[in-house]
Every structure is written in C-alpha cells, then in structure tokens.
C-alpha positions in Angstrom: -24.0 -62.8 23.5 -25.8 -59.6 24.4 -28.7 -60.4 26.7 -31.3 -57.7 27.4 -33.3 -57.9 30.6 -37.0 -56.9 30.4 -39.8 -56.7 32.9 -43.3 -55.3 33.5 -43.3 -52.4 35.8 -44.4 -54.4 38.8 -40.8 -55.4 39.5 -40.5 -52.1 41.4 -36.8 -51.6 40.6 -35.6 -48.0 41.4 -35.1 -45.9 38.3 -31.4 -45.4 39.0 -30.9 -49.2 38.8 -33.1 -49.5 35.7 -30.9 -46.9 34.0 -27.6 -48.4 35.3 -28.3 -51.9 34.0 -30.4 -50.8 31.0 -33.4 -52.9 32.0 -36.3 -52.4 29.6 -39.7 -51.9 31.3 -43.2 -52.3 29.9 -46.0 -50.8 32.0 -49.3 -52.5 32.8 -52.1 -50.1 31.9 -54.0 -48.3 34.7 -57.5 -47.0 33.9 -59.0 -44.2 35.9 -62.4 -43.1 34.8 -62.1 -42.5 31.0 -58.3 -42.1 31.1 -55.9 -45.0 30.4 -52.3 -44.6 31.5 -49.7 -46.7 29.6 -46.7 -45.3 31.5 -46.2 -45.8 35.2 -47.8 -43.0 37.2 -47.2 -41.7 40.7 -49.2 -43.4 43.5 -50.4 -40.1 44.8 -52.4 -39.5 41.6 -54.1 -42.8 42.2 -54.9 -42.0 45.9 -56.3 -38.6 44.9 -58.5 -40.3 42.3 -59.9 -42.8 44.9 -60.4 -40.0 47.4 -62.4 -37.9 44.9 -64.4 -40.7 43.2 -64.6 -43.5 45.8 -63.7 -46.0 43.1 -60.5 -47.9 42.5 -58.6 -47.6 39.2 -58.7 -50.7 37.0 -55.6 -52.5 35.7 -55.6 -54.4 32.4 -53.3 -57.3 31.5 -50.8 -56.6 28.8 -51.8 -58.4 25.6 -49.9 -60.9 23.4 -49.7 -58.1 20.8 -48.2 -55.7 23.3 -45.5 -58.2 24.1 -44.8 -59.1 20.5 -44.1 -55.4 19.7 -42.1 -55.0 22.9 -39.9 -58.0 22.3 -39.4 -57.3 18.6 -38.2 -53.8 19.4 -35.6 -54.9 21.9 -34.4 -57.9 19.9 -33.2 -55.4 17.3 -30.3 -54.6 19.5 -29.9 -57.9 21.4 -29.1 -61.5 20.8 -31.5 -62.7 23.5 -34.1 -61.4 26.0 -34.9 -62.7 29.5 -38.3 -61.3 30.5 -39.5 -61.2 34.1 -43.3 -61.4 34.5 -45.7 -60.7 37.4 -46.7 -64.0 38.9 -48.8 -66.1 36.5 -51.0 -67.0 39.5 -52.4 -63.5 39.8 -52.3 -62.0 36.3 -52.7 -63.0 32.6 -49.8 -60.7 31.7 -47.1 -63.4 32.0 -49.0 -66.1 30.0 -49.5 -63.5 27.3 -45.8 -62.8 27.2 -45.2 -66.6 26.8 -47.6 -66.6 23.8 -45.8 -63.7 22.2 -42.4 -65.3 22.8 -43.5 -68.7 21.4 -42.6 -68.0 17.8 -39.5 -65.9 18.6 -36.0 -67.2 19.0 -34.0 -66.5 22.2 -36.8 -64.9 24.2 -37.2 -66.5 27.6 -40.1 -65.6 29.9 -39.7 -66.2 33.7 -42.7 -66.6 35.9 -41.3 -64.8 38.9 -44.1 -66.2 41.0 -43.9 -62.9 42.9 -44.7 -59.2 42.5 -43.0 -55.9 43.4 -39.4 -56.2 44.6 -39.8 -60.0 45.0 -39.7 -60.0 41.2 -37.1 -57.2 41.1 -34.7 -59.3 43.2 -34.7 -61.9 40.4 -34.0 -59.3 37.8 -30.9 -58.1 39.8 -29.8 -61.7 40.3 -29.8 -62.0 36.5 -27.6 -58.9 36.3 -25.1 -60.6 38.6 -25.2 -63.8 36.5 -24.6 -62.1 33.2 -21.7 -60.2 34.7 -20.3 -63.6 35.8 -20.4 -64.7 32.1 -22.8 -67.6 32.6 -24.6 -69.2 29.7 -28.1 -68.0 29.1 -29.7 -71.4 29.6 -27.9 -71.8 32.9 -29.1 -68.3 33.9 -32.7 -69.1 33.1 -32.7 -72.4 35.0 -31.1 -70.8 38.0 -33.6 -68.0 38.0 -36.5 -70.4 37.8 -35.2 -72.2 40.9 -34.6 -68.9 42.8 -38.2 -67.8 42.0 -39.3 -70.6 44.4 -37.3 -69.1 47.2 -38.2 -65.4 47.5 -39.8 -63.9 50.6 -42.4 -61.4 49.4 -44.7 -59.9 52.0 -46.1 -56.6 53.0 -47.9 -55.0 56.0 -51.1 -53.2 55.0 -52.1 -50.3 57.3 -55.8 -50.3 56.3 -57.9 -52.7 54.3 -59.9 -50.0 52.5 -58.5 -50.8 49.1 -58.8 -54.5 49.5 -62.4 -54.0 50.5 -63.1 -51.8 47.5 -61.5 -54.3 45.3 -63.6 -57.2 46.7 -60.6 -58.9 48.3 -62.0 -58.7 51.8 -65.4 -58.1 53.3 -66.6 -54.7 54.5 -67.1 -56.3 58.0 -63.5 -57.6 58.1 -62.1 -54.3 56.9 -64.2 -52.4 59.5 -63.2 -54.7 62.3 -59.5 -54.5 61.4 -59.5 -50.7 61.1 -61.5 -50.4 64.3 -59.0 -52.5 66.2 -56.0 -50.9 64.5 -54.9 -54.2 63.0 -52.1 -54.3 60.5 -52.5 -57.3 58.1 -49.6 -59.1 56.5 -50.1 -60.1 52.9 -47.6 -62.6 51.5 -46.9 -64.6 48.3 -47.3 -68.3 48.6 -47.0 -70.6 45.5 -47.5 -67.6 43.2 -50.6 -66.3 44.9 -51.4 -63.7 47.6 -52.5 -65.0 51.0 -53.2 -63.3 54.3 -50.7 -63.8 57.0 -50.3 -62.6 60.6 -52.2 -59.7 62.1 -50.4 -57.1 64.2 -51.8 -54.6 66.7 -50.4 -51.1 67.6 -48.8 -48.3 65.7 -47.3 -49.1 62.3 -43.6 -48.7 63.4 -44.1 -51.1 66.3 -46.0 -53.6 64.1 -43.3 -53.4 61.5 -40.6 -54.3 64.1 -42.6 -57.4 65.0 -43.3 -58.3 61.4 -39.6 -58.1 60.6 -38.6 -60.4 63.4 -41.3 -62.9 62.4 -40.4 -63.1 58.7 -36.6 -63.4 59.4 -37.3 -66.2 61.9 -39.7 -68.0 59.6 -37.8 -67.4 56.4 -34.1 -67.2 57.1 -32.5 -65.0 54.4 -29.5 -65.1 52.2 -27.9 -62.0 53.6 -27.0 -60.6 50.2 -29.6 -58.1 48.9 -32.9 -56.9 50.4 -35.6 -54.4 49.5 -37.7 -52.2 51.7 -40.6 -51.2 49.4 -43.6 -49.0 50.2 -46.6 -47.7 48.4 -46.2 -44.2 49.8 -43.5 -42.1 51.4 -44.2 -43.2 55.0 -41.6 -40.6 56.2 -39.9 -41.7 59.4 -41.6 -45.1 59.5 -39.8 -46.3 56.4 -36.5 -44.9 57.6 -36.8 -46.7 60.9 -37.5 -50.0 59.2 -34.5 -49.5 56.9 -32.3 -49.0 59.9 -33.6 -52.2 61.5 -33.0 -54.1 58.3 -29.5 -52.8 58.0 -28.7 -53.9 61.5 -29.4 -57.5 60.4 -26.3 -57.6 58.3 -27.5 -57.6 54.7 -24.7 -56.7 52.2 -27.0 -54.4 50.2 -30.2 -52.7 51.5 -32.3 -51.1 48.7 -35.4 -48.9 49.0 -38.1 -48.8 46.4 -41.5 -47.2 45.7 -44.3 -49.4 44.5 -45.5 -48.9 40.9 -49.0 -47.7 39.9 -50.3 -51.3 39.5 -49.3 -52.3 43.0 -50.6 -49.0 44.5 -54.0 -49.5 42.8 -54.6 -52.7 44.7 -53.0 -52.1 48.1 -53.5 -48.4 48.7 -51.2 -46.0 50.7 -49.1 -46.9 53.7 -48.3 -50.4 52.6 -44.7 -51.5 53.2 -42.7 -54.7 53.0 -39.3 -56.3 53.4 -38.4 -58.6 50.5 -35.3 -60.9 50.1 -34.1 -64.3 48.9 -34.5 -67.2 51.4 -31.7 -69.4 52.4 -32.9 -72.9 51.7 
C-alpha cells in the first residue's frame, strides 16, 4: 500500500526532509493588506510589513473545498493519505480537513494537538512507521496516542505581536518588555498557554528554559527540533549545542512558517520533542 503523508505548512518540517520523504504540504493563507499569499512566505516579509504598517497579517483557515481538492489530487497517486493538521483547539483548519475526508476512502486526518515542529515530529514518526511496514490503521492509532505526548513550547523575546493580536494586554506587554522578561508559551491539551517567565539575556534565559522543560517533561532521546521564527544567529547555535549535549540521537533545526511567524513575531525559539511517558 502506498501511503502519502500530507500536512499544512505549520508542521515546520525543513524543506530537505519534505523533499526526501515526499511529504505534501498545503499552506494556510496569509493576508497582508490587499494581498493574499497561498504559498508559505519568508518571515522577514511579514516582519517588514508589520514594521511599515503597524498591523499584523491575518491568517485564514483552509476550507473544506481546499482540502477536498488537495486530497483528491494526491489520491491519484496513492492508496491512502495520512494528513497532519494544526491543533483543532486553535484552528478550524483541521476540522475542515475532517469534513473533506468524510466521503473519501482511506484519508485519515490526525489532530496533532500541536503546532510547528510538535506536529512535524508526528509526521516524521509516521515516516518511520511506514518504513517499518506497519499497517495503516496501526500507524494512525499509534500517532493519535503520540500526539498526547509531545513537548511543544517556545520562548518569546517580546510580546509585541501577542499584544497586537489581542492575546495579551498592552500593560502586560509593556511590563514584560520593560523588565526584559522572556515568556514561555506551551501547548497544553491542544491549546496555547503561558508558562514560566525568565529574566536576562535571551541565551541565558534559553539555558534555564531548556533545563526546566527537560526536568518537567523527560524526553524520548530520539529526535528533537530547535525551531525559531528568525535567524537568531549565535543564540540558536548555542541552544543547538546545549541540546546536542543532552544525548538526543537526531537534532534538527527548523524555521517557523509564515503562519507561526504572523502570530509570534521575530526572535521566538523553542525546543520540541516527544515525552517519555
């Protein structure tokens, strides 16, 4: 059986792996002013737009029709599809994929309950399971269980984008920026929640953040992502070295897609992995 893996672009899998494993990606539309982008765009273009206009881009959930076209196209060369969707708890994109798949045979939609590389880890787990020759129904059930056990979190340097998007008050953003606080944002039960606050320079805060998440969420030392919304030269490299020192078999780096960048802003970075439960 030929199984095709598909996902929306919020899985944040690096392009070389998308090409290597022939993963099919559908992008969530990003709207900036009068322009709508249906392909993933560079985060810098988003940040330049916000700097010039003072307004955030908008993102629009993919429709049932979008998914119907997408699935039909890829079923032409496959026996089955496993689709990985941005957490149903934060977007209608996934439920719309479910509606589109309802009348199709052999299209399975996974609520990843995560975003960014937290979802991407599940996609790569599926690659492993297919190579092991597992039955598709077994693969789907295992992936659903693993979705409950991902550690997805990020450290946000400044709360400006969350303030503009109405996700925190102007007073809270001003206070955090004034004190130099770095805020952890994490996925809990499919939704974003604030976590710990860290003081000091970003590289120091990240070292503390890494120690905290490893202690609180012991990992399966298999595969881990270090994912950021901008280059963060030097800072990202240092964090990668600290992660490598922990003994993970595979340390991957990724850039956040346009959808993620639109909501978190630049200089956001996280460590994402599967928890050992």
